MIVOBA-644952 format. One record per residue (C-alpha): residue number from 1; x, y, z; chain. Coordinates in steps of 0.05 Angstrom, whole numbers, always signed. Example, Ala and Ser with C-alpha at 12.3 -4.5 7.8 and 13.67 -1.06 7.14 Angstrom:
<atom 1 <+246 -90 +156> A>
<atom 2 <+273 -21 +143> A>
***
This chain:
<atom 1 <-360 +146 +361> A>
<atom 2 <-320 +208 +374> A>
<atom 3 <-319 +226 +448> A>
<atom 4 <-309 +295 +478> A>
<atom 5 <-261 +301 +536> A>
<atom 6 <-260 +377 +540> A>
<atom 7 <-304 +380 +602> A>
<atom 8 <-261 +412 +656> A>
<atom 9 <-300 +373 +708> A>
<atom 10 <-272 +306 +685> A>
<atom 11 <-236 +283 +746> A>
<atom 12 <-160 +281 +747> A>
<atom 13 <-148 +303 +676> A>
<atom 14 <-102 +359 +656> A>
<atom 15 <-119 +401 +595> A>
<atom 16 <-65 +365 +556> A>
<atom 17 <-92 +296 +576> A>
<atom 18 <-163 +316 +557> A>
<atom 19 <-137 +337 +489> A>
<atom 20 <-99 +272 +480> A>
<atom 21 <-161 +230 +496> A>
<atom 22 <-203 +271 +448> A>
<atom 23 <-152 +263 +392> A>
<atom 24 <-147 +188 +405> A>
<atom 25 <-222 +180 +401> A>
<atom 26 <-223 +217 +334> A>
<atom 27 <-178 +163 +303> A>
<atom 28 <-235 +113 +307> A>
<atom 29 <-187 +60 +333> A>
<atom 30 <-207 +14 +390> A>
<atom 31 <-137 +1 +416> A>
<atom 32 <-76 +46 +424> A>
<atom 33 <-2 +41 +437> A>
<atom 34 <+56 +89 +451> A>
<atom 35 <+61 +101 +376> A>
<atom 36 <-8 +132 +375> A>
<atom 37 <+8 +176 +435> A>
<atom 38 <+71 +200 +399> A>
<atom 39 <+30 +218 +338> A>
<atom 40 <-27 +256 +372> A>
<atom 41 <+15 +289 +427> A>
<atom 42 <+78 +301 +386> A>
<atom 43 <+123 +272 +440> A>
<atom 44 <+179 +221 +444> A>
<atom 45 <+172 +148 +465> A>
<atom 46 <+192 +159 +538> A>
<atom 47 <+140 +214 +546> A>
<atom 48 <+88 +174 +509> A>
<atom 49 <+97 +114 +556> A>
<atom 50 <+91 +161 +616> A>
<atom 51 <+26 +189 +589> A>
<atom 52 <-2 +119 +578> A>
<atom 53 <+17 +100 +649> A>
<atom 54 <-14 +161 +680> A>
<atom 55 <-79 +156 +640> A>
<atom 56 <-83 +83 +658> A>
<atom 57 <-71 +95 +732> A>
<atom 58 <-125 +149 +731> A>
<atom 59 <-174 +100 +702> A>
<atom 60 <-182 +133 +633> A>
<atom 61 <-144 +79 +595> A>
<atom 62 <-153 +4 +604> A>
<atom 63 <-90 -38 +595> A>
<atom 64 <-107 -98 +550> A>
<atom 65 <-38 -125 +536> A>
<atom 66 <+33 -100 +550> A>
<atom 67 <+37 -34 +511> A>
<atom 68 <-35 -40 +486> A>
<atom 69 <-92 +2 +515> A>
<atom 70 <-162 +26 +500> A>
<atom 71 <-203 +85 +524> A>
<atom 72 <-250 +68 +581> A>
<atom 73 <-320 +88 +560> A>
<atom 74 <-344 +150 +596> A>
<atom 75 <-407 +116 +618> A>
<atom 76 <-369 +58 +650> A>
<atom 77 <-369 +53 +726> A>
<atom 78 <-306 +11 +725> A>
<atom 79 <-235 +24 +702> A>
<atom 80 <-230 -47 +676> A>
<atom 81 <-296 -61 +641> A>
<atom 82 <-310 -120 +595> A>
<atom 83 <-300 -98 +522> A>
<atom 84 <-367 -99 +486> A>
<atom 85 <-339 -92 +416> A>
<atom 86 <-306 -161 +419> A>
<atom 87 <-304 -173 +344> A>
<atom 88 <-272 -105 +332> A>
<atom 89 <-223 -118 +388> A>
<atom 90 <-203 -185 +357> A>
<atom 91 <-192 -151 +290> A>
<atom 92 <-144 -100 +320> A>
<atom 93 <-108 -148 +365> A>
<atom 94 <-98 -207 +317> A>
<atom 95 <-98 -175 +248> A>
<atom 96 <-94 -206 +196> A>
<atom 97 <-150 -250 +221> A>
<atom 98 <-222 -271 +213> A>
<atom 99 <-278 -296 +258> A>
<atom 100 <-297 -369 +250> A>
<atom 101 <-320 -431 +287> A>
<atom 102 <-381 -428 +332> A>
<atom 103 <-377 -351 +331> A>
<atom 104 <-388 -349 +256> A>
<atom 105 <-438 -406 +260> A>
<atom 106 <-480 -364 +308> A>
<atom 107 <-473 -304 +262> A>
<atom 108 <-500 -343 +202> A>
<atom 109 <-557 -374 +241> A>
<atom 110 <-528 -445 +241> A>
<atom 111 <-534 -451 +316> A>
<atom 112 <-574 -422 +373> A>
<atom 113 <-524 -445 +425> A>
<atom 114 <-486 -390 +461> A>
<atom 115 <-412 -399 +473> A>
<atom 116 <-370 -359 +522> A>
<atom 117 <-311 -347 +477> A>
<atom 118 <-297 -317 +409> A>
<atom 119 <-262 -360 +356> A>
<atom 120 <-209 -324 +316> A>
<atom 121 <-165 -350 +260> A>
<atom 122 <-102 -308 +254> A>
<atom 123 <-38 -307 +213> A>
<atom 124 <+1 -273 +269> A>
<atom 125 <+45 -316 +314> A>
<atom 126 <+11 -336 +378> A>
<atom 127 <+40 -365 +442> A>
<atom 128 <-26 -391 +468> A>
<atom 129 <-90 -419 +438> A>
<atom 130 <-134 -384 +488> A>
<atom 131 <-131 -316 +520> A>
<atom 132 <-174 -269 +561> A>
<atom 133 <-165 -197 +541> A>
<atom 134 <-208 -140 +565> A>
<atom 135 <-254 -191 +597> A>
<atom 136 <-265 -226 +530> A>
<atom 137 <-246 -299 +522> A>
<atom 138 <-213 -315 +455> A>
<atom 139 <-203 -383 +424> A>
<atom 140 <-146 -373 +375> A>
<atom 141 <-125 -415 +315> A>
<atom 142 <-59 -396 +282> A>
<atom 143 <-58 -407 +207> A>
<atom 144 <-17 -388 +146> A>
<atom 145 <-34 -324 +109> A>
<atom 146 <-59 -364 +49> A>
<atom 147 <-112 -396 +93> A>
<atom 148 <-148 -329 +99> A>
<atom 149 <-200 -336 +45> A>
<atom 150 <-275 -347 +40> A>
<atom 151 <-292 -288 +84> A>
<atom 152 <-346 -234 +86> A>
<atom 153 <-337 -163 +110> A>
<atom 154 <-381 -134 +164> A>
<atom 155 <-377 -68 +201> A>
<atom 156 <-380 -58 +276> A>
<atom 157 <-385 +17 +284> A>
<atom 158 <-323 +42 +246> A>
<atom 159 <-286 -25 +249> A>
<atom 160 <-280 -69 +187> A>
<atom 161 <-285 -142 +208> A>
<atom 162 <-275 -205 +168> A>
<atom 163 <-318 -266 +185> A>
<atom 164 <-317 -334 +151> A>
<atom 165 <-374 -339 +102> A>
<atom 166 <-425 -394 +115> A>
<atom 167 <-387 -445 +72> A>
<atom 168 <-319 -431 +102> A>
<atom 169 <-350 -434 +171> A>
<atom 170 <-370 -506 +159> A>
<atom 171 <-303 -525 +128> A>
<atom 172 <-265 -495 +187> A>
<atom 173 <-309 -532 +236> A>
<atom 174 <-301 -598 +198> A>
<atom 175 <-226 -589 +201> A>
<atom 176 <-226 -574 +275> A>
<atom 177 <-291 -599 +307> A>
<atom 178 <-272 -571 +375> A>
<atom 179 <-284 -500 +350> A>
<atom 180 <-354 -522 +330> A>
<atom 181 <-370 -546 +399> A>
<atom 182 <-351 -619 +390> A>
<atom 183 <-378 -677 +348> A>
<atom 184 <-453 -674 +362> A>
<atom 185 <-457 -599 +355> A>
<atom 186 <-416 -601 +291> A>
<atom 187 <-469 -648 +263> A>
<atom 188 <-524 -599 +284> A>
<atom 189 <-486 -543 +248> A>
<atom 190 <-478 -587 +186> A>
<atom 191 <-552 -603 +185> A>
<atom 192 <-569 -529 +191> A>
<atom 193 <-521 -513 +134> A>
<atom 194 <-553 -562 +86> A>
<atom 195 <-622 -537 +104> A>
<atom 196 <-600 -466 +89> A>
<atom 197 <-616 -434 +21> A>
<atom 198 <-542 -414 +20> A>
<atom 199 <-518 -487 +17> A>
<atom 200 <-473 -498 -43> A>
<atom 201 <-435 -563 -52> A>
<atom 202 <-389 -534 -106> A>
<atom 203 <-364 -479 -60> A>
<atom 204 <-353 -529 -4> A>
<atom 205 <-311 -572 -50> A>
<atom 206 <-271 -512 -75> A>
<atom 207 <-256 -490 -4> A>
<atom 208 <-238 -560 +19> A>
<atom 209 <-188 -565 -38> A>
<atom 210 <-156 -499 -16> A>
<atom 211 <-150 -525 +55> A>
<atom 212 <-122 -590 +27> A>
<atom 213 <-132 -637 +85> A>
<atom 214 <-156 -708 +76> A>
<atom 215 <-192 -708 +143> A>
<atom 216 <-235 -649 +119> A>
<atom 217 <-256 -689 +57> A>
<atom 218 <-273 -749 +101> A>
<atom 219 <-319 -709 +147> A>
<atom 220 <-347 -667 +89> A>
<atom 221 <-365 -729 +49> A>
<atom 222 <-399 -760 +109> A>
<atom 223 <-442 -700 +128> A>
<atom 224 <-459 -685 +55> A>
<atom 225 <-481 -756 +43> A>
<atom 226 <-521 -755 +108> A>
<atom 227 <-555 -687 +103> A>
<atom 228 <-541 -656 +34> A>
<atom 229 <-563 -663 -37> A>
<atom 230 <-500 -682 -75> A>
<atom 231 <-488 -727 -135> A>
<atom 232 <-445 -789 -141> A>
<atom 233 <-388 -754 -176> A>
<atom 234 <-384 -702 -121> A>
<atom 235 <-379 -757 -68> A>
<atom 236 <-328 -794 -109> A>
<atom 237 <-284 -733 -112> A>
<atom 238 <-288 -725 -37> A>
<atom 239 <-271 -798 -29> A>
<atom 240 <-211 -793 -77> A>
<atom 241 <-183 -734 -37> A>
<atom 242 <-193 -767 +31> A>
<atom 243 <-133 -788 +73> A>
<atom 244 <-118 -861 +86> A>
<atom 245 <-130 -893 +153> A>
<atom 246 <-185 -884 +204> A>
<atom 247 <-201 -818 +240> A>
<atom 248 <-250 -803 +295> A>
<atom 249 <-307 -758 +275> A>
<atom 250 <-296 -720 +340> A>
<atom 251 <-221 -720 +352> A>
<atom 252 <-232 -706 +426> A>
<atom 253 <-285 -760 +434> A>
<atom 254 <-278 -832 +456> A>
<atom 255 <-242 -884 +412> A>
<atom 256 <-304 -926 +404> A>
<atom 257 <-362 -929 +356> A>
<atom 258 <-376 -961 +288> A>
<atom 259 <-327 -948 +232> A>
<atom 260 <-356 -926 +166> A>
<atom 261 <-304 -956 +120> A>
<atom 262 <-327 -916 +59> A>
<atom 263 <-302 -852 +93> A>
<atom 264 <-252 -881 +141> A>
<atom 265 <-287 -849 +200> A>
<atom 266 <-303 -877 +269> A>
<atom 267 <-371 -851 +289> A>
<atom 268 <-357 -834 +361> A>
<atom 269 <-422 -795 +368> A>
<atom 270 <-493 -823 +372> A>
<atom 271 <-509 -851 +303> A>
<atom 272 <-579 -825 +309> A>
<atom 273 <-549 -755 +301> A>
<atom 274 <-531 -773 +229> A>
<atom 275 <-604 -780 +209> A>
***
């Protein structure tokens, strides 16, 4: 939404600063840097950095990361409010990226559980796997560019956002159960997937092949055999592409539980959850 900053009663703003904020809001971007100030104000880098610093100190810009800011909503009573457009923020901060894990599972109706962080898969280099930016907790998974596939486009105001489709959501969670809330919750998500009218074993197999990890085929074969409607040939292909050795269904769970030799998986969650 374009905001108007031409009210002379806006505290602490010069006419030039009001014009800059108005021009920034017209861009439709959620976050800004010195480059944006240079463009809208027609100034050099040193002057742009000074403008950013002044607007931030006056409470009109919120510093999210070094050199990265956003306009503080006019209606906010704080100069450091929690960002409400968290998915749009993720898209601008971590592009190229997409939303996955429990965040995507909630979006597609595969879980009712509420998590306090947003799961983002990004092809940009990251120093940490979790960050808090603008009051939003991010759980970050760094991947190669070719792993960005199987997404749907949604819009949050004027922001174009990519989210894992319902099939890729399950595949990502089977690869990394921690982003699905751990073993038992992953099984709940898998059950919900197979009950969904969107469930499609051929798409799952195609996506698993693109990911190319034997552990994914192990977990996929197990949950499909437990909850899905798949034929013998489909299961045999999963088995043929599975890695050797034994893995834990929940990598972060205890090293105990019955081993299902067919899939090479230690069931370190209650076996009743597989029914």
